[in-house]
C-alpha positions as CSV (number, residue, x, y, z in Angstrom):
1,M,33.7,3.3,12.6
2,N,33.9,5.0,9.6
3,K,30.2,6.7,8.5
4,L,29.9,3.9,6.3
5,E,29.1,1.1,8.5
6,G,28.1,3.5,11.7
7,V,24.4,3.9,8.6
8,R,24.5,0.4,7.9
9,L,24.2,-0.6,11.7
10,E,21.3,1.8,11.9
11,V,19.5,0.8,9.0
12,D,19.6,-2.8,9.9
13,S,18.7,-1.5,13.3
14,R,15.3,-0.2,12.0
15,R,15.1,-2.9,9.4
16,R,15.0,-5.2,12.9
17,T,12.3,-2.9,14.6
18,V,9.5,-2.8,11.8
19,A,9.8,-6.2,11.1
20,E,8.8,-6.6,14.9
21,L,6.2,-4.1,14.6
22,G,4.9,-6.1,11.4
23,Q,5.1,-9.7,14.4
24,K,3.2,-7.6,16.5
25,I,0.0,-6.8,14.1
26,D,0.2,-10.1,13.2
27,K,0.0,-11.1,17.0
28,Q,-3.0,-8.7,17.2
29,R,-4.7,-9.3,14.3
30,A,-5.1,-13.0,15.6
31,R,-6.2,-11.9,19.1
32,L,-8.7,-9.7,18.0
33,P,-11.9,-11.7,17.7
34,Q,-11.2,-11.5,21.6
35,T,-10.8,-8.4,22.2
36,K,-12.7,-6.6,19.9
37,S,-12.7,-2.5,20.0
38,K,-9.2,-2.7,22.1
39,G,-7.8,-5.1,19.6
40,E,-8.7,-2.7,16.7
41,F,-7.5,0.7,18.6
42,D,-4.2,-1.7,19.3
43,I,-3.8,-2.5,15.7
44,E,-4.4,1.2,14.8
45,Q,-1.5,2.3,16.9
46,T,0.9,-0.3,15.9
47,I,0.1,0.2,12.4
48,K,1.1,4.1,13.0
49,K,3.9,2.9,14.8
50,V,5.8,1.0,11.7
51,Q,4.2,3.5,9.5
52,H,6.3,6.2,11.6
53,K,9.3,3.9,11.8
54,E,9.7,2.5,8.2
55,N,9.4,6.5,7.1
56,K,12.9,6.9,9.6
57,R,14.4,4.0,8.3
58,E,13.9,5.4,4.6
59,Q,16.5,8.4,5.5
60,P,19.4,7.2,6.5
61,L,18.8,4.2,3.8
62,A,18.6,6.7,1.2
63,F,21.8,8.0,2.6
64,F,23.9,4.6,2.9
65,I,22.9,3.5,-0.9
66,G,24.1,6.9,-2.1
67,I,27.3,7.1,0.5
68,H,28.1,2.9,-0.7
69,R,27.3,4.3,-4.3
70,W,30.0,7.4,-3.9
71,S,32.7,5.1,-2.1
72,C,32.5,2.7,-5.4
73,S,32.5,4.9,-7.9
74,F,35.5,6.1,-6.3
75,A,36.8,3.0,-5.7
76,V,37.2,2.2,-8.9
77,Q,37.8,5.7,-10.3
78,R,41.0,5.0,-8.1
79,I,41.7,2.4,-9.8
80,F,41.8,3.0,-13.1
81,S,43.6,6.2,-12.7
82,H,46.2,3.9,-11.3
83,A,46.2,1.8,-14.2
84,S,46.7,5.0,-16.2
């Protein structure tokens, strides 16, 4: 598996993790009237975890975009260099 595919898979995995945590926050908010302070604490913890995971997702995403742009521009250069 090439580097680009590996990074794409990592980005996709992190995207799913953030989405799942968003759903978890929604469920915790729905239960909040019943659980009061513990529920508020749980939501705060989950929000912090989402922020952390989003930050971790950004690095491989930026790398993936950079590599993808580079590989596309490299492919275009090869096409035009062979056309001459």
